[in-house]
PATI-811005 format. One record per residue: residue number from 1; x, y, z of N, C-alpha, C, O in turn. Coordinates in nm, 3 decimals, always signed. Atoms other than C-alpha are relative to their C-alpha. Layout:
<atoms>
+------+---------+---------+---------+---------+---------+---------+---------+---------+---------+---------+---------+---------+
| seba |   neast |  nnorth |     nup |  caeast | canorth |    caup |   ceast |  cnorth |     cup |   oeast |  onorth |     oup |
+------+---------+---------+---------+---------+---------+---------+---------+---------+---------+---------+---------+---------+
|  NUM |       X |       Y |       Z |       X |       Y |       Z |       X |       Y |       Z |       X |       Y |       Z |
...
+------+---------+---------+---------+---------+---------+---------+---------+---------+---------+---------+---------+---------+
</atoms>
This chain:
<atoms>
+------+---------+---------+---------+---------+---------+---------+---------+---------+---------+---------+---------+---------+
| seba |   neast |  nnorth |     nup |  caeast | canorth |    caup |   ceast |  cnorth |     cup |   oeast |  onorth |     oup |
+------+---------+---------+---------+---------+---------+---------+---------+---------+---------+---------+---------+---------+
|    1 |  +0.082 |  -0.120 |  +0.000 |  +0.000 |  +0.000 |  +0.000 |  +0.087 |  +0.126 |  +0.000 |  +0.054 |  +0.225 |  -0.065 |
|    2 |  -0.089 |  -0.116 |  -0.005 |  +0.287 |  +0.236 |  +0.079 |  +0.059 |  +0.027 |  -0.138 |  +0.070 |  +0.143 |  -0.180 |
|    3 |  -0.056 |  -0.016 |  +0.134 |  +0.440 |  +0.173 |  -0.263 |  -0.101 |  +0.068 |  -0.094 |  -0.065 |  +0.156 |  -0.172 |
|    4 |  +0.105 |  -0.060 |  +0.082 |  +0.108 |  +0.260 |  -0.430 |  -0.015 |  +0.149 |  +0.030 |  -0.024 |  +0.231 |  -0.061 |
|    5 |  +0.016 |  -0.141 |  -0.037 |  +0.074 |  +0.585 |  -0.235 |  +0.120 |  +0.084 |  -0.041 |  +0.105 |  +0.199 |  -0.084 |
|    6 |  -0.119 |  -0.074 |  +0.042 |  +0.433 |  +0.687 |  -0.305 |  -0.001 |  +0.021 |  -0.151 |  +0.030 |  +0.130 |  -0.198 |
|    7 |  +0.008 |  -0.014 |  +0.147 |  +0.387 |  +0.619 |  -0.679 |  -0.107 |  +0.103 |  -0.039 |  -0.089 |  +0.179 |  -0.134 |
|    8 |  +0.105 |  -0.097 |  +0.027 |  +0.064 |  +0.821 |  -0.670 |  +0.050 |  +0.142 |  +0.022 |  +0.024 |  +0.231 |  -0.060 |
|    9 |  -0.055 |  -0.133 |  -0.028 |  +0.240 |  +1.118 |  -0.512 |  +0.107 |  +0.037 |  -0.102 |  +0.114 |  +0.152 |  -0.146 |
|   10 |  -0.102 |  -0.026 |  +0.103 |  +0.532 |  +1.085 |  -0.756 |  -0.066 |  +0.043 |  -0.129 |  -0.023 |  +0.141 |  -0.190 |
|   11 |  +0.070 |  -0.036 |  +0.123 |  +0.292 |  +1.093 |  -1.051 |  -0.068 |  +0.136 |  +0.011 |  -0.069 |  +0.212 |  -0.086 |
|   12 |  +0.066 |  -0.129 |  -0.018 |  +0.101 |  +1.389 |  -0.906 |  +0.101 |  +0.114 |  -0.005 |  +0.075 |  +0.215 |  -0.070 |
|   13 |  -0.104 |  -0.105 |  +0.003 |  +0.419 |  +1.592 |  -0.848 |  +0.057 |  +0.013 |  -0.142 |  +0.080 |  +0.124 |  -0.189 |
|   14 |  -0.051 |  -0.004 |  +0.137 |  +0.550 |  +1.497 |  -1.193 |  -0.100 |  +0.067 |  -0.094 |  -0.062 |  +0.141 |  -0.184 |
|   15 |  +0.104 |  -0.065 |  +0.081 |  +0.219 |  +1.603 |  -1.346 |  -0.002 |  +0.150 |  +0.025 |  -0.014 |  +0.229 |  -0.068 |
|   16 |  -0.004 |  -0.143 |  -0.034 |  +0.233 |  +1.935 |  -1.161 |  +0.119 |  +0.068 |  -0.066 |  +0.105 |  +0.175 |  -0.124 |
|   17 |  -0.119 |  -0.058 |  +0.063 |  +0.589 |  +1.999 |  -1.282 |  -0.014 |  +0.004 |  -0.152 |  +0.034 |  +0.097 |  -0.217 |
|   18 |  +0.022 |  +0.002 |  +0.145 |  +0.489 |  +1.900 |  -1.635 |  -0.090 |  +0.116 |  -0.043 |  -0.066 |  +0.177 |  -0.148 |
|   19 |  +0.087 |  -0.112 |  +0.036 |  +0.210 |  +2.159 |  -1.634 |  +0.075 |  +0.133 |  +0.009 |  +0.039 |  +0.229 |  -0.060 |
|   20 |  -0.081 |  -0.121 |  -0.008 |  +0.468 |  +2.420 |  -1.535 |  +0.097 |  +0.013 |  -0.117 |  +0.130 |  +0.124 |  -0.159 |
|   21 |  -0.102 |  +0.000 |  +0.105 |  +0.712 |  +2.320 |  -1.810 |  -0.060 |  +0.005 |  -0.139 |  -0.016 |  +0.084 |  -0.223 |
|   22 |  +0.059 |  +0.011 |  +0.134 |  +0.492 |  +2.231 |  -2.109 |  -0.118 |  +0.095 |  -0.011 |  -0.210 |  +0.093 |  +0.071 |
|   23 |  +0.100 |  -0.106 |  +0.014 |  +0.277 |  +2.516 |  -2.236 |  -0.142 |  -0.048 |  -0.027 |  -0.235 |  +0.014 |  +0.023 |
|   24 |  +0.134 |  +0.041 |  +0.038 |  -0.019 |  +2.322 |  -2.375 |  -0.065 |  -0.100 |  +0.093 |  -0.170 |  -0.155 |  +0.061 |
|   25 |  +0.053 |  +0.097 |  -0.096 |  -0.075 |  +2.101 |  -2.071 |  -0.029 |  +0.073 |  +0.130 |  +0.060 |  +0.137 |  +0.187 |
|   26 |  +0.034 |  -0.060 |  -0.129 |  -0.262 |  +2.225 |  -1.765 |  -0.114 |  -0.078 |  +0.065 |  -0.182 |  -0.158 |  +0.001 |
|   27 |  +0.102 |  +0.070 |  -0.077 |  -0.495 |  +2.103 |  -1.494 |  -0.100 |  +0.102 |  +0.052 |  -0.062 |  +0.206 |  +0.106 |
|   28 |  +0.108 |  -0.084 |  -0.049 |  -0.831 |  +2.258 |  -1.410 |  -0.053 |  -0.064 |  +0.127 |  -0.100 |  -0.178 |  +0.125 |
|   29 |  +0.043 |  +0.051 |  -0.129 |  -0.919 |  +2.216 |  -1.044 |  -0.153 |  -0.002 |  +0.008 |  -0.220 |  +0.074 |  -0.061 |
|   30 |  +0.145 |  +0.008 |  -0.017 |  -1.271 |  +2.118 |  -0.935 |  -0.053 |  +0.110 |  +0.090 |  -0.174 |  +0.136 |  +0.091 |
|   31 |  +0.041 |  -0.111 |  -0.086 |  -1.279 |  +2.405 |  -0.683 |  +0.121 |  +0.090 |  +0.023 |  +0.233 |  +0.054 |  -0.013 |
|   32 |  -0.110 |  -0.090 |  -0.029 |  -1.072 |  +2.700 |  -0.573 |  +0.065 |  -0.038 |  +0.132 |  +0.000 |  -0.095 |  +0.220 |
|   33 |  -0.071 |  +0.030 |  -0.123 |  -0.811 |  +2.663 |  -0.305 |  +0.112 |  -0.099 |  -0.023 |  +0.109 |  -0.177 |  -0.118 |
|   34 |  -0.118 |  +0.086 |  +0.014 |  -0.484 |  +2.483 |  -0.254 |  -0.034 |  -0.147 |  +0.022 |  +0.016 |  -0.233 |  -0.051 |
|   35 |  +0.034 |  +0.139 |  -0.029 |  -0.635 |  +2.168 |  -0.106 |  -0.076 |  -0.065 |  -0.117 |  -0.052 |  -0.181 |  -0.150 |
|   36 |  +0.073 |  +0.051 |  +0.116 |  -0.874 |  +2.127 |  -0.400 |  +0.093 |  -0.023 |  -0.118 |  +0.077 |  -0.119 |  -0.193 |
|   37 |  -0.096 |  +0.015 |  +0.109 |  -0.588 |  +2.176 |  -0.644 |  +0.087 |  -0.124 |  +0.022 |  +0.112 |  -0.200 |  -0.071 |
|   38 |  -0.080 |  +0.119 |  -0.031 |  -0.376 |  +1.913 |  -0.468 |  -0.082 |  -0.127 |  -0.021 |  -0.033 |  -0.225 |  -0.076 |
|   39 |  +0.088 |  +0.115 |  +0.018 |  -0.671 |  +1.673 |  -0.462 |  -0.024 |  -0.027 |  -0.149 |  -0.031 |  -0.143 |  -0.191 |
|   40 |  +0.019 |  +0.018 |  +0.144 |  -0.725 |  +1.734 |  -0.835 |  +0.121 |  -0.067 |  -0.063 |  +0.107 |  -0.159 |  -0.144 |
|   41 |  -0.121 |  +0.064 |  +0.053 |  -0.363 |  +1.649 |  -0.914 |  +0.009 |  -0.146 |  +0.042 |  +0.049 |  -0.232 |  -0.037 |
|   42 |  -0.002 |  +0.139 |  -0.046 |  -0.390 |  +1.334 |  -0.703 |  -0.103 |  -0.084 |  -0.074 |  -0.075 |  -0.199 |  -0.108 |
|   43 |  +0.103 |  +0.074 |  +0.075 |  -0.714 |  +1.232 |  -0.878 |  +0.044 |  -0.026 |  -0.144 |  +0.026 |  -0.136 |  -0.197 |
|   44 |  -0.048 |  +0.018 |  +0.138 |  -0.564 |  +1.290 |  -1.223 |  +0.114 |  -0.101 |  -0.003 |  +0.122 |  -0.182 |  -0.095 |
|   45 |  -0.108 |  +0.098 |  -0.008 |  -0.254 |  +1.095 |  -1.119 |  -0.055 |  -0.141 |  +0.019 |  -0.001 |  -0.237 |  -0.037 |
|   46 |  +0.064 |  +0.130 |  -0.019 |  -0.480 |  +0.810 |  -1.004 |  -0.059 |  -0.051 |  -0.132 |  -0.041 |  -0.168 |  -0.167 |
|   47 |  +0.056 |  +0.038 |  +0.130 |  -0.665 |  +0.807 |  -1.338 |  +0.113 |  -0.037 |  -0.096 |  +0.102 |  -0.134 |  -0.170 |
|   48 |  -0.114 |  +0.029 |  +0.086 |  -0.330 |  +0.820 |  -1.518 |  +0.061 |  -0.136 |  +0.033 |  +0.095 |  -0.212 |  -0.057 |
|   49 |  -0.055 |  +0.129 |  -0.041 |  -0.201 |  +0.524 |  -1.316 |  -0.087 |  -0.116 |  -0.044 |  -0.036 |  -0.219 |  -0.089 |
|   50 |  +0.092 |  +0.106 |  +0.041 |  -0.511 |  +0.318 |  -1.389 |  +0.004 |  -0.019 |  -0.152 |  +0.012 |  -0.132 |  -0.200 |
|   51 |  -0.003 |  +0.008 |  +0.146 |  -0.511 |  +0.400 |  -1.761 |  +0.133 |  -0.059 |  -0.048 |  +0.137 |  -0.145 |  -0.135 |
|   52 |  -0.132 |  +0.048 |  +0.041 |  -0.137 |  +0.341 |  -1.791 |  +0.018 |  -0.146 |  +0.038 |  +0.080 |  -0.222 |  -0.037 |
|   53 |  -0.015 |  +0.138 |  -0.043 |  -0.156 |  +0.016 |  -1.596 |  -0.085 |  -0.098 |  -0.076 |  -0.041 |  -0.210 |  -0.102 |
|   54 |  +0.092 |  +0.093 |  +0.068 |  -0.453 |  -0.136 |  -1.776 |  +0.011 |  +0.013 |  -0.152 |  +0.053 |  -0.081 |  -0.220 |
|   55 |  +0.003 |  -0.019 |  +0.145 |  -0.482 |  +0.010 |  -2.124 |  +0.140 |  +0.010 |  -0.057 |  +0.168 |  -0.044 |  -0.165 |
|   56 |  -0.137 |  -0.016 |  +0.048 |  -0.115 |  +0.106 |  -2.157 |  +0.072 |  -0.131 |  -0.019 |  +0.139 |  -0.151 |  -0.120 |
|   57 |  -0.065 |  +0.131 |  +0.013 |  +0.009 |  -0.245 |  -2.093 |  -0.059 |  -0.080 |  -0.114 |  +0.014 |  -0.148 |  -0.186 |
|   58 |  +0.064 |  +0.072 |  +0.109 |  -0.245 |  -0.391 |  -2.334 |  +0.049 |  +0.053 |  -0.136 |  +0.079 |  -0.025 |  -0.226 |
|   59 |  -0.046 |  -0.059 |  +0.126 |  -0.143 |  -0.146 |  -2.609 |  +0.147 |  -0.035 |  -0.025 |  +0.185 |  -0.064 |  -0.139 |
|   60 |  -0.142 |  +0.033 |  +0.017 |  +0.227 |  -0.213 |  -2.547 |  +0.019 |  -0.145 |  -0.044 |  +0.110 |  -0.175 |  -0.121 |
|   61 |  -0.009 |  +0.139 |  +0.041 |  +0.171 |  -0.587 |  -2.585 |  -0.042 |  -0.016 |  -0.145 |  +0.024 |  -0.084 |  -0.223 |
|   62 |  +0.050 |  +0.012 |  +0.137 |  -0.031 |  -0.552 |  -2.904 |  +0.093 |  +0.069 |  -0.099 |  +0.114 |  +0.019 |  -0.209 |
|   63 |  -0.084 |  -0.078 |  +0.091 |  +0.203 |  -0.291 |  -3.054 |  +0.147 |  -0.037 |  +0.010 |  +0.233 |  +0.037 |  -0.039 |
|   64 |  -0.140 |  +0.040 |  -0.018 |  +0.522 |  -0.480 |  -2.964 |  +0.079 |  -0.003 |  -0.131 |  +0.193 |  +0.044 |  -0.134 |
|   65 |  -0.076 |  -0.003 |  +0.126 |  +0.621 |  -0.533 |  -3.330 |  +0.033 |  +0.143 |  -0.047 |  +0.139 |  +0.167 |  -0.103 |
|   66 |  -0.029 |  -0.139 |  +0.037 |  +0.591 |  -0.157 |  -3.390 |  +0.110 |  +0.060 |  +0.086 |  +0.190 |  +0.140 |  +0.039 |
|   67 |  -0.108 |  -0.046 |  -0.088 |  +0.815 |  -0.091 |  -3.090 |  +0.134 |  -0.047 |  -0.055 |  +0.231 |  +0.029 |  -0.057 |
|   68 |  -0.125 |  +0.053 |  +0.056 |  +1.080 |  -0.314 |  -3.246 |  +0.032 |  +0.068 |  -0.132 |  +0.146 |  +0.108 |  -0.156 |
|   69 |  -0.020 |  -0.059 |  +0.132 |  +1.032 |  -0.173 |  -3.595 |  +0.047 |  +0.146 |  +0.008 |  +0.131 |  +0.189 |  -0.072 |
|   70 |  -0.035 |  -0.143 |  -0.011 |  +1.060 |  +0.191 |  -3.481 |  +0.106 |  +0.026 |  +0.107 |  +0.133 |  +0.141 |  +0.141 |
|   71 |  -0.102 |  -0.010 |  -0.105 |  +1.326 |  +0.121 |  -3.216 |  -0.052 |  +0.077 |  +0.122 |  +0.023 |  +0.150 |  +0.188 |
|   72 |  +0.060 |  -0.059 |  -0.119 |  +1.087 |  +0.238 |  -2.946 |  -0.057 |  +0.139 |  -0.017 |  -0.116 |  +0.192 |  +0.077 |
|   73 |  +0.052 |  -0.135 |  +0.019 |  +0.992 |  +0.572 |  -3.100 |  -0.152 |  +0.006 |  +0.002 |  -0.210 |  +0.111 |  +0.030 |
|   74 |  +0.146 |  +0.003 |  -0.006 |  +0.629 |  +0.463 |  -3.122 |  -0.047 |  +0.018 |  +0.145 |  -0.164 |  +0.050 |  +0.167 |
|   75 |  +0.035 |  -0.019 |  -0.141 |  +0.634 |  +0.478 |  -2.740 |  -0.040 |  +0.145 |  +0.027 |  -0.126 |  +0.170 |  +0.111 |
|   76 |  +0.038 |  -0.141 |  -0.016 |  +0.619 |  +0.859 |  -2.766 |  -0.145 |  +0.023 |  -0.041 |  -0.220 |  +0.094 |  +0.026 |
|   77 |  +0.136 |  -0.015 |  +0.049 |  +0.299 |  +0.837 |  -2.967 |  -0.098 |  -0.072 |  +0.092 |  -0.204 |  -0.018 |  +0.124 |
|   78 |  +0.088 |  +0.076 |  -0.089 |  +0.148 |  +0.569 |  -2.742 |  -0.019 |  +0.075 |  +0.132 |  -0.131 |  +0.087 |  +0.181 |
|   79 |  +0.011 |  -0.075 |  -0.125 |  +0.228 |  +0.769 |  -2.428 |  -0.080 |  +0.128 |  -0.016 |  -0.156 |  +0.166 |  +0.072 |
|   80 |  +0.079 |  -0.121 |  +0.026 |  +0.086 |  +1.085 |  -2.583 |  -0.148 |  -0.034 |  -0.012 |  -0.233 |  +0.039 |  +0.040 |
|   81 |  +0.140 |  +0.040 |  +0.013 |  -0.235 |  +0.903 |  -2.676 |  -0.059 |  -0.041 |  +0.134 |  -0.176 |  -0.013 |  +0.161 |
|   82 |  +0.047 |  +0.035 |  -0.135 |  -0.262 |  +0.761 |  -2.324 |  -0.024 |  +0.126 |  +0.083 |  -0.121 |  +0.133 |  +0.159 |
|   83 |  +0.019 |  -0.126 |  -0.072 |  -0.217 |  +1.111 |  -2.182 |  -0.123 |  +0.075 |  -0.051 |  -0.196 |  +0.136 |  +0.028 |
|   84 |  +0.121 |  -0.060 |  +0.055 |  -0.484 |  +1.242 |  -2.418 |  -0.125 |  -0.073 |  +0.049 |  -0.229 |  -0.011 |  +0.073 |
|   85 |  +0.113 |  +0.077 |  -0.053 |  -0.713 |  +0.960 |  -2.302 |  -0.027 |  +0.037 |  +0.145 |  -0.143 |  +0.049 |  +0.185 |
|   86 |  +0.017 |  -0.044 |  -0.138 |  -0.652 |  +1.060 |  -1.940 |  -0.064 |  +0.139 |  +0.004 |  -0.150 |  +0.165 |  +0.087 |
|   87 |  +0.059 |  -0.134 |  +0.006 |  -0.732 |  +1.420 |  -2.032 |  -0.149 |  -0.009 |  -0.033 |  -0.231 |  +0.061 |  +0.028 |
|   88 |  +0.141 |  +0.014 |  +0.038 |  -1.056 |  +1.313 |  -2.198 |  -0.082 |  -0.059 |  +0.115 |  -0.191 |  -0.010 |  +0.146 |
|   89 |  +0.072 |  +0.062 |  -0.111 |  -1.157 |  +1.088 |  -1.908 |  -0.017 |  +0.095 |  +0.119 |  -0.123 |  +0.099 |  +0.181 |
|   90 |  +0.009 |  -0.089 |  -0.116 |  -1.079 |  +1.346 |  -1.643 |  -0.090 |  +0.121 |  -0.027 |  -0.152 |  +0.172 |  +0.066 |
|   91 |  +0.088 |  -0.113 |  +0.029 |  -1.265 |  +1.625 |  -1.822 |  -0.146 |  -0.041 |  -0.009 |  -0.235 |  +0.044 |  -0.008 |
|   92 |  +0.140 |  +0.044 |  -0.004 |  -1.578 |  +1.409 |  -1.835 |  -0.064 |  +0.036 |  +0.134 |  -0.185 |  +0.055 |  +0.143 |
|   93 |  +0.049 |  -0.036 |  -0.133 |  -1.608 |  +1.490 |  -1.464 |  -0.010 |  +0.151 |  +0.017 |  -0.058 |  +0.199 |  +0.119 |
|   94 |  +0.009 |  -0.145 |  -0.008 |  -1.582 |  +1.863 |  -1.537 |  +0.126 |  +0.067 |  +0.051 |  +0.130 |  +0.189 |  +0.063 |
|   95 |  -0.128 |  -0.054 |  -0.044 |  -1.226 |  +1.907 |  -1.411 |  +0.108 |  -0.098 |  -0.040 |  +0.079 |  -0.210 |  -0.083 |
|   96 |  -0.109 |  +0.092 |  +0.026 |  -0.885 |  +1.758 |  -1.463 |  +0.099 |  +0.051 |  -0.101 |  +0.116 |  +0.171 |  -0.119 |
|   97 |  -0.108 |  -0.029 |  +0.093 |  -0.613 |  +1.745 |  -1.723 |  -0.056 |  +0.054 |  -0.131 |  -0.152 |  +0.000 |  -0.186 |
|   98 |  +0.038 |  -0.059 |  +0.129 |  -0.645 |  +1.965 |  -2.032 |  +0.126 |  +0.007 |  -0.086 |  +0.228 |  +0.062 |  -0.044 |
|   99 |  -0.112 |  -0.003 |  +0.095 |  -0.416 |  +1.919 |  -2.333 |  -0.049 |  +0.069 |  -0.125 |  -0.150 |  +0.030 |  -0.183 |
|  100 |  +0.045 |  -0.083 |  +0.111 |  -0.437 |  +2.174 |  -2.611 |  +0.012 |  -0.066 |  -0.137 |  -0.074 |  -0.046 |  -0.222 |
|  101 |  -0.020 |  +0.061 |  +0.130 |  -0.300 |  +1.969 |  -2.901 |  +0.073 |  -0.134 |  +0.015 |  +0.120 |  -0.168 |  +0.123 |
|  102 |  -0.070 |  +0.128 |  -0.002 |  -0.149 |  +1.634 |  -2.994 |  +0.146 |  +0.019 |  +0.035 |  +0.202 |  -0.058 |  +0.113 |
|  103 |  -0.143 |  -0.021 |  -0.026 |  +0.204 |  +1.776 |  -2.991 |  +0.025 |  +0.046 |  +0.143 |  +0.129 |  +0.015 |  +0.201 |
|  104 |  -0.011 |  -0.031 |  -0.143 |  +0.146 |  +1.924 |  -2.648 |  -0.007 |  -0.129 |  +0.081 |  +0.061 |  -0.143 |  +0.183 |
|  105 |  +0.008 |  +0.129 |  -0.066 |  +0.049 |  +1.572 |  -2.547 |  +0.128 |  -0.080 |  -0.013 |  +0.170 |  -0.147 |  +0.082 |
|  106 |  -0.127 |  +0.070 |  +0.020 |  +0.369 |  +1.430 |  -2.697 |  +0.106 |  +0.057 |  +0.094 |  +0.174 |  -0.017 |  +0.165 |
|  107 |  -0.099 |  -0.064 |  -0.087 |  +0.587 |  +1.683 |  -2.516 |  -0.036 |  -0.021 |  +0.147 |  +0.052 |  -0.044 |  +0.230 |
|  108 |  +0.044 |  +0.023 |  -0.138 |  +0.380 |  +1.646 |  -2.200 |  +0.032 |  -0.142 |  +0.046 |  +0.079 |  -0.161 |  +0.158 |
|  109 |  -0.029 |  +0.139 |  -0.035 |  +0.416 |  +1.266 |  -2.204 |  +0.150 |  -0.022 |  +0.018 |  +0.192 |  -0.094 |  +0.108 |
|  110 |  -0.145 |  +0.014 |  -0.011 |  +0.791 |  +1.293 |  -2.261 |  +0.052 |  +0.063 |  +0.129 |  +0.131 |  +0.002 |  +0.202 |
|  111 |  -0.044 |  -0.069 |  -0.122 |  +0.844 |  +1.547 |  -1.983 |  -0.051 |  -0.073 |  +0.124 |  +0.022 |  -0.087 |  +0.222 |
|  112 |  +0.057 |  +0.073 |  -0.113 |  +0.611 |  +1.355 |  -1.750 |  +0.080 |  -0.128 |  +0.029 |  +0.105 |  -0.160 |  +0.145 |
|  113 |  -0.077 |  +0.124 |  -0.019 |  +0.806 |  +1.032 |  -1.806 |  +0.137 |  +0.030 |  +0.059 |  +0.182 |  -0.041 |  +0.149 |
|  114 |  -0.134 |  -0.033 |  -0.050 |  +1.143 |  +1.198 |  -1.747 |  -0.006 |  +0.045 |  +0.146 |  +0.075 |  +0.003 |  +0.228 |
|  115 |  +0.011 |  -0.049 |  -0.138 |  +1.030 |  +1.378 |  -1.431 |  -0.040 |  -0.113 |  +0.094 |  +0.015 |  -0.122 |  +0.204 |
|  116 |  +0.038 |  +0.114 |  -0.084 |  +0.859 |  +1.065 |  -1.292 |  +0.120 |  -0.090 |  +0.024 |  +0.139 |  -0.140 |  +0.135 |
|  117 |  -0.118 |  +0.085 |  -0.013 |  +1.176 |  +0.869 |  -1.357 |  +0.100 |  +0.062 |  +0.098 |  +0.154 |  -0.008 |  +0.184 |
|  118 |  -0.095 |  -0.067 |  -0.090 |  +1.395 |  +1.127 |  -1.183 |  -0.048 |  +0.000 |  +0.145 |  +0.030 |  -0.029 |  +0.236 |
|  119 |  +0.053 |  +0.002 |  -0.137 |  +1.167 |  +1.155 |  -0.879 |  +0.001 |  -0.143 |  +0.054 |  +0.027 |  -0.164 |  +0.173 |
|  120 |  -0.005 |  +0.140 |  -0.042 |  +1.145 |  +0.775 |  -0.869 |  +0.139 |  -0.042 |  +0.044 |  +0.153 |  -0.120 |  +0.138 |
|  121 |  -0.138 |  +0.031 |  -0.041 |  +1.524 |  +0.752 |  -0.852 |  +0.029 |  +0.061 |  +0.136 |  +0.092 |  -0.003 |  +0.221 |
|  122 |  -0.025 |  -0.068 |  -0.126 |  +1.533 |  +1.003 |  -0.568 |  -0.073 |  -0.070 |  +0.115 |  -0.017 |  -0.087 |  +0.223 |
|  123 |  +0.081 |  +0.063 |  -0.105 |  +1.256 |  +0.830 |  -0.373 |  +0.006 |  -0.152 |  -0.001 |  -0.077 |  -0.217 |  +0.063 |
|  124 |  -0.010 |  +0.146 |  +0.010 |  +1.367 |  +0.475 |  -0.454 |  +0.007 |  -0.069 |  +0.136 |  -0.053 |  -0.176 |  +0.149 |
|  125 |  -0.001 |  +0.069 |  -0.129 |  +1.443 |  +0.392 |  -0.088 |  -0.140 |  -0.018 |  +0.061 |  -0.163 |  -0.111 |  +0.138 |
|  126 |  +0.137 |  +0.015 |  -0.049 |  +1.072 |  +0.447 |  -0.013 |  -0.077 |  -0.106 |  -0.077 |  -0.174 |  -0.163 |  -0.026 |
|  127 |  +0.072 |  +0.095 |  +0.084 |  +0.966 |  +0.219 |  -0.298 |  +0.049 |  -0.143 |  +0.018 |  -0.028 |  -0.238 |  +0.004 |
|  128 |  -0.057 |  +0.133 |  -0.013 |  +1.200 |  -0.074 |  -0.235 |  -0.010 |  -0.042 |  +0.146 |  +0.035 |  +0.030 |  +0.234 |
|  129 |  +0.012 |  +0.044 |  -0.140 |  +1.118 |  -0.276 |  +0.076 |  +0.139 |  -0.027 |  +0.059 |  +0.230 |  -0.074 |  -0.009 |
|  130 |  -0.128 |  +0.022 |  -0.069 |  +1.397 |  -0.295 |  +0.331 |  +0.026 |  -0.149 |  +0.015 |  -0.066 |  -0.228 |  +0.038 |
|  131 |  -0.037 |  +0.140 |  -0.017 |  +1.585 |  -0.622 |  +0.349 |  +0.009 |  -0.034 |  +0.146 |  +0.053 |  +0.046 |  +0.228 |
|  132 |  -0.009 |  +0.046 |  -0.138 |  +1.562 |  -0.822 |  +0.664 |  +0.147 |  -0.036 |  +0.029 |  +0.213 |  -0.100 |  -0.052 |
|  133 |  -0.138 |  +0.033 |  -0.036 |  +1.894 |  -0.851 |  +0.843 |  +0.004 |  -0.135 |  +0.069 |  -0.086 |  -0.171 |  +0.145 |
|  134 |  -0.016 |  +0.132 |  -0.061 |  +2.019 |  -1.190 |  +0.945 |  +0.083 |  +0.013 |  +0.127 |  +0.179 |  +0.090 |  +0.134 |
|  135 |  -0.072 |  -0.004 |  -0.128 |  +2.136 |  -1.249 |  +1.298 |  +0.110 |  -0.103 |  +0.004 |  +0.181 |  -0.114 |  +0.105 |
+------+---------+---------+---------+---------+---------+---------+---------+---------+---------+---------+---------+---------+
</atoms>
């Protein structure tokens, strides 16, 4: 459970930093105030985790030959489409991730992946369970 919560916070922080860096990607909060904005980022990160875990893995398995053929460059398009799907799903509720164009989605997915990776490296001790010491 701790690993799930840490990954959720990592994705939320990475999403927040991505909205600051990439111009066409932003999040619309469901209410005004800092707590509502934080909750919105956490909800969007949760939706992103579910979409990436379920649909993303399925697409990666089906598109495996394209990954080999393009030396992995199709991953940029797949990740951008998954981010656009998250934006569409989150805006159905009236708030959430907004992406202005496909290329904003590509850049947003790339920046989001890099930032998540970097934060994951920094917080790796929280993600990896401690080894039991032998007496």
